[in-house]
N, C-alpha and C positions, 0 to 999 in steps of 0.2 A: 504494500500500500504506500502511496505517496505520503510523505510527512505532512503536506499541506491538507490532506484529507484526514489523516489520523489526528492531527491537532487542530482541526476546524473548531471554532467556538461553538459551545453548546448552549450559550445564552448570551445576551447582549453585554453582560458584565465582562465576559471574556473577549469581546470583540476589540481588535486593535486598530486605532486610527479613526479619523473622522468622527470625533465625539459629538459634534453638533448634529450631524446627520443621524447618528444613532438615537439621540434624544428625540429628534423630530419624527423618526419612523416609529419609535416606541409610543410617542404621544398620539400619533395617528391610529395605531393599533388599539390603544386603550380607549379612545373615543369610539372606535368600532365596537369594542366589547361593551361599552356603556349604552349601546343601542343607537348611536348616532352615525348614520350612514355617511361615509367619507368618499371623496373623489379618489379614484385609483392613483397610485404613485407611479411615476416614471423615474427610476433611479439611474443616473448615467455617470460615467467616469471611465478612465483608462483601464485596460486589463490589469488584473492582479491586485486591485485595491480592496476586493472583498465584497463585491455587490451581491453575488449569489450567497456567499457565506453569511452576510448580514440577514438576508431573508430567511435562511434556514435557522439561524440563531434566534430570530424573532419567533418563528413558528415553534421551536423547541421550548422557548421560555413560556409561551402562552398556552402550550398544549394544543396548538392548532394543527389540523391535518394540512398537508401541503401537496399540491398537484402542479407539476412542472411541465411546461411546454417550451419548445424552441421554435421561435417564429419562422426561422429559415427552413424548418422541416415541412412547413405548410406552403403550398405553392399557388393557391388561388383562394378566392373568397369562400367558395363552397367548403373546402377542406378546413379552413380556419373556423368557420361557423359550426361545422359538424363536430370538430374536436373540442372546441372551447365554449360554444354557446351554452350547452347544458351545464357545464362545469361552473360557469360564472353565476348561476342562479340556484344551484342545489346545495343543500347543507352537507357538511362532512359526515362520513359514516361513523367516525369515532370521536368527533368533537363538534362543538356548536358551530364553529366556523371552519371553512375550508379556504385556505390561502392559495389563490391562483397565481402562479409565477410564469410569466412569459418572457423568455430570454432572447436577446439579440434582435429586438424589434427593428433596429437600424440595419439589420443584415438582409432584409427583404430587398431584392434587386431585380431590375429588369422586368420583362413581360412575363417571365415564369412565375413571378410572385404577384401578378396583377390582382388588385383587389384585396391583398392581404392586410395592408394598413387600414383601409377603410372598414374591413370586417372587424379588425381588432378595435377600431374606434367605436363601432356600433356596440360591440360587446362591452367595452369600457363604460359607455353611456348607461347601459342597462344592468350592470353588475350589482347584485345584492350581496355578494360575498367579497371579502378583501381581495383586491387585485393589485399586483405589483408588476410593472414592466421594467425590463433592464435593457440598457443600451450603452455602447461605448461613446457614441457621439450624440449628445442631446440636441445639437443644432443641425443634424442631418435633415435636409429638406424633405426627404421621403416621410419622415414621421411628424412633419409640421401639423397635420390634422389632429394629432394627439395633444397638442400644446394647450388647447382650450378645454380639453376633457380631463386631462390628468394634471396632477401637481408634480412639477418637475423638481427633482432634488439632485444636486451635483455632489458626487464623491470625488475628492481630490487625491493625488498621490500621497502615500503614507510617508511621513517624514522619516529621515534616516535614523534618528535616535529611537523611534518606535520600532522600526524594522530591526535594528540591532538588538533591542531588548527582547523582541519576540524570538528571533533565531537563537539568541543566547539561552533563553529559557528552554527552547526545544532541544538544543544541543545538550543541555544539562539533564533534561528528563530522559533523553535517549542515550545518555552516558557516552557521548561522542568525544573523541580525543581531538579537539580542534582548538587552536590558540585564539586568544582575544583579538590578535591582529588579523587573523583570517576572518573571524566573525565581522570585524569592523570593515574589512575589505569587501566582503559580500554585501553588507549593508550599503556601502558607498557605491558599489556598482549596480545596485538594484534599481536605481532611478525611481524609487517610490513604488515599485512593483513587489509587494510583499510575497505573493505566490512564487514569483521567479526567484526571490531570495531564498525561500524555503527549499525550492527545488535545487538551487545551487548548493545549499547547505547539505542536502542529502547526497549530492555528488561528491562531497568531501569526506564521506564516511571512510574510515581507514580499514574497513573489512577487506580481506583478500579476495579480489575479483576472481582469481584463478580457482580458489577453493569454492567460492560460491557457484561459479559456472559448473564446476565438476559435480557439486551436489545437485544442482538443478538438472544436469544431464542424467544423472543416475535416477532421480525421481521421475523424470519424464520417460525414461526408458522403462522403469518399473510399471508406470501407468499404461503405456501403449502396448507393452508386451504381456500385460496381465491377462490371465485366462479365466479368472473367477472374480466374483463380486468382492470377496475379502481381500484378494491380492490388489485390486484396484483401490479399495478404500485405504489400504495400508501403504500405498505407494509413496505418499509424502510424509509418512511418519518420521519424526526426528528432524524434519526440515523446519526452518524458522520462517518460511515464506508465508506471506499473508494470503488469505482466501482469494481476494481480488487479483493479486499478483499471479497466483496459480492459474486462475481462470484466463488471464491474458496469455500466459505461456502456452496453455493448452490450445487456445484459439489460434495462436500464431502457427502452431505446428501440426494441426490435424491433417492438413492437405499434404504435408511432407511425409507423414507416416503412412497414411492410408492411400490406396491407389484406386479403389473402386468407387464409382459415383455414389452408390447406395450407402457405402460405409461412411463416406465423407458427409453425405446429407444427414444420415442418422446421428453421427457424432455432433454435428453443429446443432441439430434439433435438440439433443439432450443438453448441450451447453446453453442454448437459448432458454430452455426450461429453467435451468438453474439461475440464469440471469433474471428472468421474470420473477422467480421465487424470491430472489434477493431484493428486487425492487418493491415488491408488494408487502413482504413480511419483515425482512431484516431492517428496512428503513424505520420500522416501528419499534426498533430496539428489541425485537424478539430473538435475541442471540441464541437461545436454546434450540431454535429451529435450524441453526446453521448446519447441523448434521444432515438434514434432509437435502439441503442445497449441495452439500459435498457429495452425497450419494448420486444425485442427478449428474453432477459435473464429472466426477471421477469414474464411477461404475458405468454410468450411461455411455460416456465416451469410450471407455476401455472395451466394453462389450458390444460396441457397434461393428466391430470387424468380424468377418466370416471366419478368419483363422489368423494365427499369429504370423507377423512378418519377421523374417530373419535377416533382413538387410540392415546396414548401418545407416543411421540418420543423424546428421549434425543439426541438432535442434537450435532454432534461431531465437535471438532475443526479441521480445515483443516490439513490433513496430510502433505501437502506441506509446510505449515507454521511451523509445528513441526520440519520438517527436516531442514528448513532454520535457525531455532533458535538454532541448534546444535552449539557447540563450533567449532572453526577452527580445533582443533585436531580430533573431531569426523567426521567432513566433510571430512578430509583427509583420515581417515580410510574407510569411505564410498566409496571414489573414488578408493582407491587401491583394495578394496574388489570387486567392479564392474569389474575392469580390470582383476583380477585373475579369476573371474567367466567367463568373456568373453573369456579369453584365453583357459580355460579348457573345456568349454562347446561349444566352436565354435559358439558363438553368438556375436553380436555387444555389445559394452559397454552400449548403450542405452537400450538393451533388458535384460541386466544382472540382473536388479533389480527384475525381475519376479521370480528369483531363491531364493530370500532372505527368503521367508516363508518356502519352503521345507528345506533349510539349517538350519533354526532356529529350526524347528521341529526335524530334525535329530540330531542336537547338543543337544537339551534338552532331547532327548531319549537316549543319550549316544553313538550314532553311530559315527564312525570315519569319520572325514573330511580331513584326511591326503592327499587325492587326490588333494585338492585345495591348499595345501602348505600354510596354513594360519599361521600367527604369533599368539602368545598368545593373544595379544591385539585384533587382528582381530577376533579370535575365541570367546572371551568374548563379543565383540561388536555384533557378530551374535546372540548370546544367548539373548541379551537384546534388539534386534530390535523390 
């Protein structure tokens, strides 16, 4: 698990940075609890300042159920209304209020997302449940229709002293062998991006990468070669890997181990069932149910094969983790690249990543990418993807 996930604030008192915003959001929520209907909030600010973490901390503190959507996953008015219309008016199943979170509302781009903002605006006007929208750029022209409907709240970069304090606390709790100078350097280079600083801190862990890789290799081999339920369940015994991290390793390597389409499909199906289980139950802090998710994830995947493969497989590091370990600068390039592709190819930002490989091949072949209006840094980034 990423340290920024493990050490995410569980209440507003644990939240770092932007104290004025925290108080404003808390006051808004308490007025809602007092029966006074409030305008939806649109919280905006640069990546890594804790917009999503703030919403989840608020929900945890008040005991509200939370339902999260990503605006860029919805590509037209009908889909937005179908997914979010009912949610904005129905009460929570386990609490009086259901907090609706819509992320990346400024990520709707081009004709593929036609009607998305107007649909969200309609929902915001009629929402009877707490509704919070998130954006990086509060002044994006595409979300202008929301300005009169929502209360806009800006979150600013986290100051360096706060960043340094947070990562020092995490380093202490994780018993990491890292100097004060290194902690100060990480904070200095974070540019107010707390999440990036925590990721950089995790990259400084002194654990032996060779030993870790060997352990993961043996665990993955034990899982994929398992012939019984119990062998699969025991495959990661003794490993210190987090549940979510194991899931990422399995996801990355299913297609490398299995060769038959039915085996691959079955394995991913079982993994997706585990993921759904985690989303619906584990998020409600029902950690005792984790064993059932493990059974779906481990035994389900292991027993999807028709017979054991005897070939050698070099298991690969999860692509998702590689992407998350990028510097803040590279993550910023990735985001702008997605937006440019989405705009030019008339797809959602969420689908834009599928164009990376063709663009990389075209760039390496010396073909022109002028159509995408990429900067020199973005072009170099494409070539190195």
